C-alpha positions in Angstrom: 52.9 6.7 126.6 55.1 4.0 125.0 55.5 3.3 121.4 53.5 0.0 121.8 50.7 1.8 123.6 50.6 4.5 120.9 50.5 2.0 118.1 47.9 -0.1 119.9 45.7 3.0 120.2 46.1 4.0 116.6 45.3 0.4 115.5 42.2 0.4 117.7 41.0 3.6 115.9 41.7 2.2 112.5 39.8 -0.9 113.4 36.9 1.0 114.7 36.7 3.2 111.6 36.9 0.3 109.2 34.4 -1.6 111.2 31.9 1.3 111.2 31.0 0.5 107.7 32.3 3.1 105.4 30.1 4.0 102.5 31.8 1.3 100.3 32.0 -2.3 101.1 34.0 -4.0 98.3 35.5 -7.4 98.4 38.9 -6.6 97.1 41.7 -4.5 98.5 41.0 -1.3 96.5 37.9 0.2 95.1 36.9 3.4 93.3 34.7 6.0 94.9 32.0 7.8 92.8 34.6 10.6 92.5 37.0 8.2 90.9 39.4 8.0 93.8 41.0 4.7 94.8 40.5 3.8 98.5 41.3 0.8 100.6 38.2 -1.3 101.4 37.3 -1.8 105.1 38.2 -5.4 104.7 41.7 -4.5 103.6 42.1 -2.0 106.5 41.1 -4.7 108.9 43.6 -7.1 107.4 46.4 -4.5 107.8 45.4 -3.8 111.4 45.6 -7.5 112.1 49.0 -7.9 110.5 50.3 -4.9 112.4 49.0 -6.3 115.7 50.9 -9.5 115.0 54.1 -7.6 114.6 53.4 -5.7 117.9 52.7 -9.1 119.6 55.8 -10.6 118.2 57.8 -7.7 119.5 56.3 -8.2 123.0 57.0 -12.0 122.8 60.6 -11.2 121.8 61.0 -9.1 125.0 59.5 -12.0 127.0 57.1 -9.6 128.8 53.8 -10.3 130.3 52.1 -7.1 129.2 48.8 -5.8 130.5 45.9 -5.6 128.2 44.1 -2.6 126.8 40.3 -2.2 127.0 40.0 -3.8 123.6 42.0 -6.9 124.9 45.0 -6.1 122.8 48.4 -6.4 124.5 50.2 -3.1 125.4 53.6 -2.7 126.9 54.3 -0.9 130.1 57.3 1.2 131.2 58.8 -2.0 132.8 59.2 -3.6 129.3 61.5 -0.7 128.1 64.3 -0.1 127.5 64.9 -3.0 125.2 68.6 -3.5 126.2 67.7 -4.0 129.9 64.9 -6.4 129.2 66.1 -8.9 126.6 68.6 -11.3 128.3 70.4 -12.9 125.3 72.3 -11.2 122.5 70.0 -12.8 119.9 66.9 -11.7 121.8 68.5 -8.2 122.2 69.2 -8.0 118.5 65.7 -9.2 117.6 64.1 -6.8 120.0 66.1 -3.9 118.5 65.1 -4.9 115.0 61.4 -5.2 116.1 61.5 -1.8 117.7 62.8 -0.3 114.5 59.9 -1.9 112.7 57.5 -0.5 115.2 58.9 3.0 114.7 58.3 2.6 110.9 54.7 1.5 111.6 54.2 4.5 113.7 55.5 7.0 111.2 52.2 7.3 109.2 50.6 8.6 112.5 53.4 11.2 113.0 50.8 14.0 112.8 48.9 12.6 115.7 49.4 14.8 118.9 50.5 11.7 121.0 53.3 10.9 118.5 56.7 11.3 120.1 59.2 12.8 117.7 61.9 10.6 119.4 60.2 7.6 117.6 61.1 8.9 114.2 63.3 6.4 112.4 
């Protein structure tokens, strides 16, 4: 599993959970539960998922790949798109791809306890 495939799967899960209609449905970013805890609203989670998908898509565009699509229709990389240094042709593209990959590693870090997380991705 590639880093992009891993992130895409986690974002799909986050999107599914947020779309399943948690018990609270506030309009803002945060709301309080009956127990007094602050939680993100489903709307905020979906906005974060969309922003992270854009980052992943920008990374793939930087690589100049034509990735396959997941079941949900979101782009995922294949083994052919990695390693970055062999794919990106120009020095500028290579530098941007490396920077994007670092960002993807950071985005994956909150999911480090997932069994599919590869410790080699740790920033």
